One Martini backbone bead per residue (centre of mass of N, CA, C, O) as a GRO file, in nm:
protein
  490
    1MET     BB    1  -0.289  -1.966  -0.535
    2ILE     BB    2  -0.607  -1.863  -0.523
    3ASP     BB    3  -0.857  -1.981  -0.340
    4LEU     BB    4  -1.194  -2.084  -0.505
    5THR     BB    5  -1.328  -2.267  -0.308
    6LYS     BB    6  -1.642  -2.374  -0.215
    7ASN     BB    7  -1.862  -2.296   0.079
    8GLU     BB    8  -2.189  -2.310   0.086
    9GLU     BB    9  -2.270  -2.283   0.383
   10VAL     BB   10  -2.108  -2.021   0.440
   11LEU     BB   11  -2.197  -1.851   0.201
   12GLU     BB   12  -2.490  -1.811   0.295
   13LYS     BB   13  -2.411  -1.645   0.547
   14ALA     BB   14  -2.262  -1.415   0.391
   15VAL     BB   15  -2.505  -1.321   0.228
   16GLU     BB   16  -2.692  -1.249   0.468
   17ARG     BB   17  -2.503  -1.040   0.590
   18ALA     BB   18  -2.489  -0.852   0.346
   19LYS     BB   19  -2.792  -0.796   0.339
   20GLU     BB   20  -2.809  -0.681   0.631
   21MET     BB   21  -2.574  -0.448   0.562
   22GLY     BB   22  -2.578  -0.348   0.254
   23VAL     BB   23  -2.374  -0.522   0.066
   24VAL     BB   24  -2.181  -0.418  -0.210
   25ILE     BB   25  -1.952  -0.558  -0.435
   26PRO     BB   26  -1.693  -0.461  -0.595
   27THR     BB   27  -1.503  -0.473  -0.869
   28LEU     BB   28  -1.204  -0.456  -1.026
   29ALA     BB   29  -1.316  -0.318  -1.278
   30GLN     BB   30  -1.436  -0.074  -1.116
   31MET     BB   31  -1.173   0.026  -0.990
   32LYS     BB   32  -1.047   0.092  -1.270
   33ASN     BB   33  -1.358   0.170  -1.383
   34PRO     BB   34  -1.610   0.388  -1.289
   35ASP     BB   35  -1.805   0.364  -1.536
   36LEU     BB   36  -1.920   0.072  -1.412
   37ILE     BB   37  -2.075   0.216  -1.206
   38PRO     BB   38  -2.354   0.265  -1.073
   39GLU     BB   39  -2.552   0.546  -1.049
   40LYS     BB   40  -2.667   0.495  -0.760
   41VAL     BB   41  -2.393   0.499  -0.625
   42LYS     BB   42  -2.304   0.784  -0.700
   43GLU     BB   43  -2.539   0.925  -0.561
   44ARG     BB   44  -2.480   0.813  -0.276
   45LEU     BB   45  -2.194   0.945  -0.243
   46LYS     BB   46  -2.295   1.245  -0.206
   47GLU     BB   47  -2.378   1.159   0.115
   48VAL     BB   48  -2.076   1.063   0.174
   49ASP     BB   49  -1.812   1.020   0.354
   50LEU     BB   50  -1.495   0.890   0.322
   51TRP     BB   51  -1.501   0.763   0.642
   52ASP     BB   52  -1.750   0.631   0.643
   53VAL     BB   53  -1.952   0.365   0.775
   54ASP     BB   54  -2.020   0.264   0.454
   55PRO     BB   55  -2.064   0.036   0.206
   56VAL     BB   56  -2.034   0.243  -0.038
   57ASN     BB   57  -1.716   0.282   0.007
   58LEU     BB   58  -1.611   0.049  -0.154
   59PHE     BB   59  -1.626   0.232  -0.421
   60ARG     BB   60  -1.357   0.399  -0.303
   61ILE     BB   61  -1.164   0.169  -0.404
   62SER     BB   62  -0.974   0.412  -0.557
   63TRP     BB   63  -0.782   0.626  -0.786
   64HIS     BB   64  -1.060   0.815  -0.879
   65ASN     BB   65  -1.110   1.005  -0.664
   66GLU     BB   66  -1.214   1.275  -0.540
   67PRO     BB   67  -1.050   1.547  -0.364
   68THR     BB   68  -1.264   1.469  -0.102
   69GLU     BB   69  -1.432   1.428   0.214
   70SER     BB   70  -1.716   1.487   0.057
   71GLY     BB   71  -1.920   1.366  -0.201
   72GLY     BB   72  -1.753   1.219  -0.397
   73GLN     BB   73  -1.651   1.117  -0.697
   74TYR     BB   74  -1.513   1.103  -1.024
   75ASP     BB   75  -1.194   1.090  -1.188
   76GLY     BB   76  -0.908   1.097  -1.233
   77VAL     BB   77  -0.613   1.019  -1.141
   78ASN     BB   78  -0.454   1.022  -0.834
   79TYR     BB   79  -0.198   1.268  -0.876
   80VAL     BB   80   0.142   1.381  -0.853
   81GLU     BB   81   0.386   1.630  -0.941
   82LEU     BB   82   0.733   1.660  -0.902
   83PRO     BB   83   0.931   1.912  -0.920
   84SER     BB   84   1.256   2.020  -0.975
   85GLU     BB   85   1.249   2.239  -0.749
   86LEU     BB   86   1.242   2.000  -0.535
   87THR     BB   87   1.425   1.744  -0.640
   88GLY     BB   88   1.676   1.814  -0.854
   89VAL     BB   89   1.542   1.680  -1.107
   90ASP     BB   90   1.432   1.627  -1.442
   91ALA     BB   91   1.258   1.417  -1.381
   92LYS     BB   92   0.953   1.275  -1.363
   93ILE     BB   93   0.759   1.268  -1.062
   94ILE     BB   94   0.502   1.036  -0.983
   95ALA     BB   95   0.207   1.014  -0.760
   96LEU     BB   96   0.004   0.835  -0.598
   97VAL     BB   97  -0.299   0.898  -0.393
   98GLY     BB   98  -0.418   0.770  -0.074
   99LYS     BB   99  -0.596   0.981   0.089
  100TRP     BB  100  -0.868   0.926  -0.114
  101MET     BB  101  -0.930   0.696   0.074
  102PRO     BB  102  -1.047   0.507   0.288
  103THR     BB  103  -0.864   0.595   0.580
  104GLY     BB  104  -0.621   0.748   0.409
  105ALA     BB  105  -0.536   0.466   0.260
  106HIS     BB  106  -0.429   0.214   0.030
  107LYS     BB  107  -0.479  -0.048   0.220
  108ILE     BB  108  -0.776  -0.100   0.150
  109GLY     BB  109  -0.719  -0.272  -0.100
  110PRO     BB  110  -0.568  -0.524   0.010
  111THR     BB  111  -0.791  -0.609   0.202
  112PHE     BB  112  -0.984  -0.674  -0.023
  113GLY     BB  113  -0.793  -0.879  -0.177
  114CYS     BB  114  -0.804  -1.081   0.076
  115LEU     BB  115  -1.108  -1.103   0.161
  116VAL     BB  116  -1.309  -1.154  -0.084
  117PRO     BB  117  -1.237  -1.442  -0.185
  118LYS     BB  118  -1.333  -1.566   0.092
  119LEU     BB  119  -1.624  -1.456   0.096
  120VAL     BB  120  -1.729  -1.555  -0.205
  121THR     BB  121  -1.656  -1.877  -0.110
  122GLY     BB  122  -1.681  -1.943   0.211
  123GLN     BB  123  -1.391  -1.906   0.386
  124PHE     BB  124  -1.564  -1.673   0.533
  125ASP     BB  125  -1.731  -1.604   0.852
  126PRO     BB  126  -1.896  -1.317   0.962
  127THR     BB  127  -2.078  -1.453   1.195
  128SER     BB  128  -1.810  -1.608   1.363
  129GLU     BB  129  -1.554  -1.479   1.267
  130LYS     BB  130  -1.231  -1.348   1.314
  131ALA     BB  131  -1.055  -1.083   1.188
  132VAL     BB  132  -0.709  -1.081   1.115
  133TRP     BB  133  -0.469  -0.786   1.116
  134PRO     BB  134  -0.158  -0.784   1.021
  135SER     BB  135   0.068  -0.500   1.102
  136THR     BB  136   0.230  -0.162   1.060
  137GLY     BB  137  -0.089  -0.018   1.031
  138ASN     BB  138  -0.284   0.037   0.770
  139TYR     BB  139  -0.401  -0.250   0.723
  140CYS     BB  140  -0.559  -0.277   0.995
  141ARG     BB  141  -0.741  -0.045   0.933
  142GLY     BB  142  -0.875  -0.151   0.674
  143GLY     BB  143  -0.973  -0.417   0.802
  144ALA     BB  144  -1.152  -0.295   1.028
  145TYR     BB  145  -1.336  -0.143   0.831
  146ASN     BB  146  -1.441  -0.388   0.661
  147SER     BB  147  -1.554  -0.537   0.908
  148LYS     BB  148  -1.767  -0.323   0.989
  149LEU     BB  149  -1.933  -0.345   0.728
  150LEU     BB  150  -1.992  -0.667   0.788
  151GLY     BB  151  -2.033  -0.726   1.099
  152CYS     BB  152  -1.739  -0.804   1.212
  153ASP     BB  153  -1.488  -0.912   1.383
  154SER     BB  154  -1.177  -0.753   1.495
  155ILE     BB  155  -0.808  -0.783   1.473
  156ALA     BB  156  -0.546  -0.573   1.562
  157ILE     BB  157  -0.195  -0.578   1.451
  158LEU     BB  158   0.071  -0.385   1.609
  159PRO     BB  159   0.319  -0.195   1.682
  160GLU     BB  160   0.379   0.002   1.969
  161GLU     BB  161   0.556   0.238   1.791
  162MET     BB  162   0.338   0.358   1.660
  163SER     BB  163   0.133   0.589   1.597
  164GLN     BB  164  -0.119   0.729   1.787
  165GLU     BB  165  -0.333   0.765   1.564
  166ARG     BB  166  -0.378   0.461   1.509
  167PHE     BB  167  -0.484   0.377   1.792
  168GLU     BB  168  -0.719   0.576   1.823
  169TRP     BB  169  -0.881   0.472   1.574
  170LEU     BB  170  -0.894   0.162   1.652
  171GLU     BB  171  -1.069   0.186   1.915
  172HIS     BB  172  -1.335   0.250   1.713
  173MET     BB  173  -1.308  -0.011   1.510
  174ALA     BB  174  -1.193  -0.230   1.666
  175ASP     BB  175  -1.236  -0.495   1.893
  176GLU     BB  176  -0.916  -0.543   1.880
  177VAL     BB  177  -0.591  -0.440   2.019
  178ILE     BB  178  -0.251  -0.553   1.938
  179PRO     BB  179   0.047  -0.498   2.073
  180THR     BB  180   0.379  -0.514   1.973
  181VAL     BB  181   0.701  -0.549   1.968
  182GLY     BB  182   0.815  -0.251   1.854
  183SER     BB  183   0.848  -0.183   1.520
  184GLU     BB  184   0.827  -0.197   1.177
  185SER     BB  185   1.074  -0.421   1.190
  186ASN     BB  186   0.870  -0.618   1.373
  187VAL     BB  187   0.728  -0.879   1.215
  188LYS     BB  188   0.759  -1.153   1.368
  189GLU     BB  189   0.585  -1.066   1.612
  190ILE     BB  190   0.324  -1.070   1.452
  191PHE     BB  191   0.330  -1.366   1.366
  192ASP     BB  192   0.337  -1.485   1.653
  193LYS     BB  193   0.057  -1.375   1.733
  194CYS     BB  194  -0.104  -1.538   1.523
  195TRP     BB  195  -0.029  -1.817   1.633
  196GLU     BB  196  -0.140  -1.777   1.916
  197LEU     BB  197  -0.436  -1.737   1.828
  198LYS     BB  198  -0.473  -2.010   1.681
  199GLU     BB  199  -0.406  -2.181   1.954
  200THR     BB  200  -0.621  -2.016   2.167
  201ARG     BB  201  -0.850  -1.974   1.944
  202ASP     BB  202  -1.152  -1.945   1.802
  203ASN     BB  203  -1.250  -1.832   1.502
  204ILE     BB  204  -0.985  -1.772   1.314
  205ASN     BB  205  -0.893  -1.527   1.053
  206VAL     BB  206  -0.603  -1.480   0.866
  207PHE     BB  207  -0.488  -1.168   0.704
  208ASN     BB  208  -0.189  -1.195   0.539
  209GLN     BB  209  -0.024  -0.965   0.349
  210PHE     BB  210   0.263  -1.118   0.314
  211GLU     BB  211   0.096  -1.395   0.176
  212GLU     BB  212  -0.140  -1.277   0.023
  213LEU     BB  213  -0.209  -1.275  -0.319
  214GLY     BB  214  -0.433  -1.051  -0.322
  215ASN     BB  215  -0.241  -0.817  -0.282
  216HIS     BB  216  -0.090  -0.836  -0.554
  217LEU     BB  217  -0.338  -0.842  -0.744
  218TRP     BB  218  -0.459  -0.570  -0.679
  219HIS     BB  219  -0.214  -0.402  -0.776
  220TYR     BB  220  -0.192  -0.510  -1.055
  221GLU     BB  221  -0.488  -0.431  -1.146
  222VAL     BB  222  -0.515  -0.131  -1.016
  223THR     BB  223  -0.245   0.024  -0.976
  224GLY     BB  224  -0.112  -0.034  -1.247
  225ASN     BB  225  -0.331   0.109  -1.422
  226ALA     BB  226  -0.299   0.385  -1.288
  227MET     BB  227  -0.003   0.435  -1.370
  228VAL     BB  228  -0.052   0.431  -1.675
  229LYS     BB  229  -0.248   0.666  -1.685
  230ALA     BB  230  -0.065   0.880  -1.560
  231PHE     BB  231   0.159   0.867  -1.771
  232GLU     BB  232  -0.024   0.947  -2.012
  233GLU     BB  233  -0.103   1.233  -1.894
  234VAL     BB  234   0.206   1.352  -1.888
  235ASN     BB  235   0.356   1.293  -2.162
  236GLY     BB  236   0.567   1.085  -2.154
  237LYS     BB  237   0.824   0.909  -2.330
  238ASN     BB  238   0.945   0.756  -2.055
  239LEU     BB  239   0.911   0.468  -1.863
  240ALA     BB  240   1.147   0.398  -1.643
  241GLY     BB  241   0.989   0.356  -1.352
  242VAL     BB  242   0.934   0.178  -1.042
  243VAL     BB  243   0.925   0.324  -0.706
  244LEU     BB  244   0.952   0.131  -0.393
  245THR     BB  245   0.873   0.048  -0.098
  246SER     BB  246   0.885  -0.226   0.140
  247GLY     BB  247   0.645  -0.394   0.300
  248SER     BB  248   0.450  -0.635   0.186
  249ALA     BB  249   0.491  -0.600  -0.148
  250GLY     BB  250   0.223  -0.545  -0.298
  251THR     BB  251   0.277  -0.285  -0.467
  252LEU     BB  252   0.484  -0.427  -0.656
  253GLY     BB  253   0.265  -0.557  -0.846
  254SER     BB  254   0.230  -0.310  -1.034
  255ALA     BB  255   0.486  -0.358  -1.206
  256ASP     BB  256   0.394  -0.600  -1.364
  257LYS     BB  257   0.201  -0.436  -1.538
  258VAL     BB  258   0.389  -0.217  -1.645
  259LYS     BB  259   0.599  -0.429  -1.781
  260GLU     BB  260   0.400  -0.543  -1.986
  261LEU     BB  261   0.364  -0.252  -2.137
  262TYR     BB  262   0.675  -0.166  -2.032
  263PRO     BB  263   0.958  -0.351  -2.061
  264HIS     BB  264   1.184  -0.120  -1.993
  265ALA     BB  265   1.098  -0.104  -1.722
  266LYS     BB  266   1.170  -0.054  -1.378
  267LEU     BB  267   1.224  -0.211  -1.056
  268ALA     BB  268   1.248  -0.034  -0.749
  269VAL     BB  269   1.362  -0.130  -0.416
  270SER     BB  270   1.306  -0.005  -0.090
  271GLU     BB  271   1.475   0.082   0.221
  272ALA     BB  272   1.622   0.084   0.520
  273LEU     BB  273   1.942   0.133   0.626
  274GLN     BB  274   1.885   0.016   0.923
  275CYS     BB  275   1.737  -0.243   0.734
  276PRO     BB  276   1.912  -0.423   0.488
  277THR     BB  277   1.780  -0.690   0.355
  278LEU     BB  278   1.804  -0.672   0.042
  279LEU     BB  279   2.098  -0.551   0.022
  280ASN     BB  280   2.239  -0.714   0.314
  281ASN     BB  281   2.097  -0.916   0.506
  282GLY     BB  282   1.976  -0.739   0.721
  283TYR     BB  283   1.932  -0.547   1.034
  284GLY     BB  284   1.696  -0.374   1.256
  285ALA     BB  285   1.599  -0.031   1.313
  286HIS     BB  286   1.328   0.215   1.238
  287ARG     BB  287   1.132   0.528   1.125
  288ILE     BB  288   0.964   0.409   0.872
  289GLU     BB  289   0.648   0.421   0.854
  290GLY     BB  290   0.510   0.125   0.665
  291ILE     BB  291   0.761  -0.063   0.686
  292GLY     BB  292   0.900  -0.392   0.647
  293ASP     BB  293   1.132  -0.633   0.800
  294LYS     BB  294   1.357  -0.917   0.805
  295HIS     BB  295   1.204  -0.990   0.530
  296ILE     BB  296   1.051  -1.172   0.260
  297PRO     BB  297   0.780  -1.156   0.105
  298TRP     BB  298   0.582  -1.383  -0.049
  299VAL     BB  299   0.460  -1.154  -0.265
  300HIS     BB  300   0.743  -1.121  -0.385
  301ASN     BB  301   0.861  -1.061  -0.716
  302VAL     BB  302   1.188  -1.089  -0.752
  303LYS     BB  303   1.242  -1.154  -1.061
  304ASN     BB  304   1.105  -0.844  -1.124
  305THR     BB  305   1.361  -0.715  -0.998
  306ASP     BB  306   1.626  -0.460  -1.062
  307MET     BB  307   1.636  -0.297  -0.776
  308VAL     BB  308   1.818  -0.193  -0.485
  309MET     BB  309   1.765   0.017  -0.186
  310ALA     BB  310   1.867   0.281   0.046
  311VAL     BB  311   1.743   0.478   0.318
  312ASP     BB  312   1.768   0.725   0.542
  313ASP     BB  313   1.585   0.802   0.820
  314ASP     BB  314   1.702   1.083   0.868
  315TYR     BB  315   1.614   1.204   0.604
  316VAL     BB  316   1.313   1.165   0.636
  317MET     BB  317   1.259   1.311   0.912
  318ASN     BB  318   1.365   1.592   0.821
  319ILE     BB  319   1.154   1.623   0.591
  320VAL     BB  320   0.906   1.619   0.759
  321ARG     BB  321   0.970   1.893   0.887
  322LEU     BB  322   0.998   2.067   0.631
  323PHE     BB  323   0.695   1.995   0.516
  324ASN     BB  324   0.545   2.063   0.827
  325THR     BB  325   0.630   2.375   0.824
  326ASP     BB  326   0.625   2.709   0.790
  327VAL     BB  327   0.929   2.748   0.746
  328GLY     BB  328   0.959   2.542   0.519
  329HIS     BB  329   0.757   2.671   0.323
  330GLU     BB  330   0.900   2.948   0.296
  331TYR     BB  331   1.161   2.844   0.176
  332LEU     BB  332   1.054   2.695  -0.073
  333LYS     BB  333   0.930   2.946  -0.198
  334GLU     BB  334   1.200   3.109  -0.228
  335ILE     BB  335   1.328   2.872  -0.431
  336GLY     BB  336   1.058   2.797  -0.637
  337VAL     BB  337   0.837   2.641  -0.521
  338PRO     BB  338   0.538   2.567  -0.591
  339GLU     BB  339   0.250   2.621  -0.421
  340GLU     BB  340   0.097   2.367  -0.494
  341THR     BB  341   0.314   2.177  -0.382
  342ILE     BB  342   0.322   2.278  -0.092
  343GLU     BB  343   0.015   2.213  -0.039
  344ASN     BB  344   0.086   1.885  -0.101
  345LEU     BB  345   0.294   1.771   0.117
  346ASP     BB  346   0.072   1.629   0.312
  347LEU     BB  347   0.044   1.369   0.116
  348MET     BB  348   0.299   1.279   0.280
  349GLY     BB  349   0.415   1.039   0.436
  350ILE     BB  350   0.678   0.882   0.549
  351SER     BB  351   0.715   0.665   0.322
  352CYS     BB  352   0.675   0.869   0.091
  353ILE     BB  353   0.944   1.010   0.128
  354ALA     BB  354   1.105   0.757   0.064
  355ASN     BB  355   1.002   0.736  -0.223
  356MET     BB  356   1.111   1.005  -0.325
  357LEU     BB  357   1.416   0.950  -0.265
  358SER     BB  358   1.426   0.696  -0.445
  359ALA     BB  359   1.359   0.840  -0.709
  360ILE     BB  360   1.608   1.027  -0.704
  361LYS     BB  361   1.817   0.801  -0.714
  362PHE     BB  362   1.719   0.682  -0.980
  363ALA     BB  363   1.767   0.934  -1.157
  364LYS     BB  364   2.071   0.961  -1.096
  365TYR     BB  365   2.173   0.684  -1.175
  366TYR     BB  366   2.039   0.713  -1.485
  367GLU     BB  367   2.037   1.003  -1.593
  368LEU     BB  368   1.774   1.151  -1.610
  369GLY     BB  369   1.526   1.324  -1.792
  370GLU     BB  370   1.249   1.511  -1.902
  371ASP     BB  371   1.134   1.241  -2.061
  372ASP     BB  372   1.126   1.105  -1.783
  373VAL     BB  373   0.943   0.854  -1.585
  374ILE     BB  374   0.843   0.828  -1.243
  375VAL     BB  375   0.676   0.586  -1.036
  376THR     BB  376   0.475   0.627  -0.744
  377VAL     BB  377   0.366   0.623  -0.387
  378PHE     BB  378   0.116   0.769  -0.171
  379THR     BB  379  -0.016   0.590   0.079
  380ASP     BB  380  -0.026   0.849   0.263
  381SER     BB  381  -0.054   1.092   0.522
  382MET     BB  382   0.004   1.335   0.773
  383GLU     BB  383  -0.268   1.278   0.922
  384LEU     BB  384  -0.118   1.007   1.068
  385TYR     BB  385   0.151   1.206   1.201
  386GLY     BB  386   0.127   1.458   1.390
  387SER     BB  387   0.296   1.369   1.645
  388ARG     BB  388   0.572   1.359   1.501
  389VAL     BB  389   0.605   1.655   1.436
  390GLU     BB  390   0.588   1.760   1.725
  391GLU     BB  391   0.840   1.605   1.825
  392MET     BB  392   1.049   1.735   1.627
  393VAL     BB  393   1.009   2.034   1.695
  394ALA     BB  394   1.074   2.001   1.994
  395GLU     BB  395   1.366   1.889   1.951
  396ALA     BB  396   1.475   2.147   1.786
  397ASP     BB  397   1.431   2.413   1.936
  398GLY     BB  398   1.363   2.579   1.697
  399TYR     BB  399   1.264   2.630   1.373
  400GLU     BB  400   1.454   2.760   1.105
  401LYS     BB  401   1.557   2.875   0.804
  402MET     BB  402   1.841   2.743   0.817
  403ASP     BB  403   1.733   2.459   0.874
  404ALA     BB  404   1.575   2.428   0.610
  405ALA     BB  405   1.813   2.465   0.418
  406VAL     BB  406   1.976   2.226   0.522
  407ASP     BB  407   1.766   2.005   0.470
  408TYR     BB  408   1.743   2.046   0.166
  409GLU     BB  409   2.041   2.017   0.081
  410ARG     BB  410   2.107   1.742   0.236
  411TYR     BB  411   1.823   1.552   0.184
  412ILE     BB  412   1.774   1.617  -0.126
  413LEU     BB  413   2.019   1.723  -0.294
  414GLY     BB  414   2.206   1.504  -0.120
  415THR     BB  415   2.111   1.281  -0.282
  416THR     BB  416   2.240   0.966  -0.368
  417ILE     BB  417   2.395   0.654  -0.511
  418ASP     BB  418   2.394   0.521  -0.256
  419TYR     BB  419   2.279   0.222  -0.185
  420VAL     BB  420   2.303   0.059  -0.475
  421GLU     BB  421   2.151  -0.227  -0.671
  422GLU     BB  422   2.195  -0.407  -0.936
  423LEU     BB  423   2.025  -0.695  -1.067
  424ASP     BB  424   2.104  -1.005  -1.108
  425TYR     BB  425   2.025  -1.325  -1.111
  426TYR     BB  426   2.181  -1.390  -0.830
  427SER     BB  427   2.072  -1.155  -0.666
  428LYS     BB  428   1.778  -1.237  -0.680
  429LYS     BB  429   1.813  -1.521  -0.561
  430ARG     BB  430   1.914  -1.433  -0.285
  431ILE     BB  431   1.653  -1.297  -0.203
  432HIS     BB  432   1.455  -1.522  -0.250
  433ASN     BB  433   1.594  -1.728  -0.044
  434LEU     BB  434   1.504  -1.567   0.218
  435LYS     BB  435   1.219  -1.695   0.239
  436TYR     BB  436   1.279  -1.964   0.379
  437TYR     BB  437   1.315  -1.874   0.681
  438THR     BB  438   1.021  -1.766   0.715
  439TRP     BB  439   0.815  -1.965   0.538
  440ILE     BB  440   0.928  -2.254   0.595
  441GLU     BB  441   1.046  -2.261   0.894
  442GLN     BB  442   0.807  -2.071   1.038
  443GLN     BB  443   0.516  -2.073   0.845
  444GLY     BB  444   0.464  -2.349   0.661
  445ARG     BB  445   0.542  -2.351   0.387
  446GLU     BB  446   0.610  -2.459   0.062
  447LEU     BB  447   0.885  -2.543  -0.124
  448GLU     BB  448   0.744  -2.585  -0.397
  449GLU     BB  449   0.636  -2.295  -0.418
  450LEU     BB  450   0.893  -2.140  -0.396
  451ASN     BB  451   1.015  -2.260  -0.657
  452ALA     BB  452   0.786  -2.174  -0.846
  453GLN     BB  453   0.843  -1.865  -0.828
  454TRP     BB  454   1.114  -1.921  -0.997
  455TYR     BB  455   1.096  -2.180  -1.207
  456ASP     BB  456   0.766  -2.122  -1.256
  457TYR     BB  457   0.695  -1.825  -1.331
  458ASP     BB  458   0.466  -1.807  -1.549
  459ASN     BB  459   0.262  -1.989  -1.395
  460TYR     BB  460   0.250  -1.844  -1.131
  461TRP     BB  461   0.222  -1.532  -1.201
  462GLY     BB  462   0.055  -1.555  -1.458
  463GLU     BB  463  -0.195  -1.695  -1.332
  464LEU     BB  464  -0.257  -1.490  -1.119
  465HIS     BB  465  -0.307  -1.249  -1.327
  466LYS     BB  466  -0.581  -1.410  -1.440
  467MET     BB  467  -0.798  -1.393  -1.183
  468ALA     BB  468  -0.983  -1.144  -1.189
  469PRO     BB  469  -1.236  -1.243  -1.357
  470GLU     BB  470  -1.309  -1.474  -1.160
  471ILE     BB  471  -1.360  -1.295  -0.913
  472ASP     BB  472  -1.575  -1.115  -1.045
  473LYS     BB  473  -1.777  -1.337  -1.086
  474LEU     BB  474  -1.815  -1.402  -0.784
  475ILE     BB  475  -1.913  -1.122  -0.703
  476ASN     BB  476  -2.165  -1.119  -0.880
  477GLU     BB  477  -2.299  -1.369  -0.761
  478PHE     BB  478  -2.316  -1.257  -0.471
  479ASN     BB  479  -2.489  -1.006  -0.543
  480GLU     BB  480  -2.729  -1.168  -0.659
  481ARG     BB  481  -2.802  -1.320  -0.393
  482THR     BB  482  -2.880  -1.056  -0.233
  483GLY     BB  483  -3.031  -0.841  -0.448
  484LEU     BB  484  -2.882  -0.551  -0.453
  485LEU     BB  485  -2.788  -0.511  -0.743
  486GLU     BB  486  -3.061  -0.490  -0.884
  487GLU     BB  487  -3.147  -0.230  -0.748
  488LEU     BB  488  -2.911  -0.057  -0.870
  489GLU     BB  489  -2.991  -0.125  -1.190
  490GLU     BB  490  -3.289   0.005  -1.216
   0.00000   0.00000   0.00000
């Protein structure tokens, strides 16, 4: 469970720092339902840009933000529907959009979910400790951003082969940026660097998204509810499933909420074919930035997973080029893809395209029809990967209409049901048991807790899912101690 034991001495320091920085912390309930946010906050947001380093932007950690870069308020859930003219399947594929959160990525939410329980209990001292954010990209960006709001030092750790845009932005936000060897599939190297920091530096507090259960809980509570609202808005008759690639596996927690309300829905988890850890206990390297591999995250509720699949990173990268060139847009328009859809293609970052392909696989595997709805997430946008598009266009030596036609036919319409496995009891247990090598042998977690995740399922995951109100209570108490909440409610 998430430890909510209070350290009163440190908590008082955290309260004073929040008061000094003007920080009011939103509750999970407010993130789910912006109607609960004080009117003074909403008025203040009219004056603030989406990426501004302003504490009021904590209230924009929500799926309900208006899709604008400045002064936005709240609206319905931010999602897009991908039409069959693009996907080639009859099923409705809808995706929550992460671009309209601070930092342009949904990972700002999990950083909140990992940081805030420690902050409001006094387990993290923002006046003396450095917040360490191990990541394959977006998570450390969100963590550095939240750290800046609190006025504390941050250390961002990410693989050296991630996009240049990530490093350039972090240079201005994090106090220290540590590149590690490899690409997004080199997660162990990130963990090793965390251990090195713990052993060689003082006042380090590591917020590891791969093991912090606050990551899972935030998505269960906030993303899961947003998915349900989006499904209800599109008037689909059957919520067939939630389909997501696995990075830290936190976003998979949203499916736990969805499946509580729609028990027939399935959770399909995807990964890169070049590193098929879930599918085939495999290893390797790939180019789908934003997902991590070669281990099963501690926060992955494997027993609630119904299917695993793999997508070829070559498919993904060629679609990146198709979706982000004028030639590609012109071809898609010619074949009848709606202009509104074409205009929104840049809402998909690289791993988002993998999510789209995975949803298409899911639709084809189960032969879904127009009454069926598949929900996924666009975690970030191409705004964070412009250099990758430039590289691909340069490599193509002149991208033409015929190239676009080939890419669409081969990589979207040509997506098949290969590399897909429906999981039975022992298939799930095989994947769950892979946690042992990373978390028990290497990272020092307890075998008893690993077994509880599987054998004491309802108590472990069920009790975790009940913790949101308790955390919200602590957040409210923290805000009351700063005195800033009272000013907002006057």
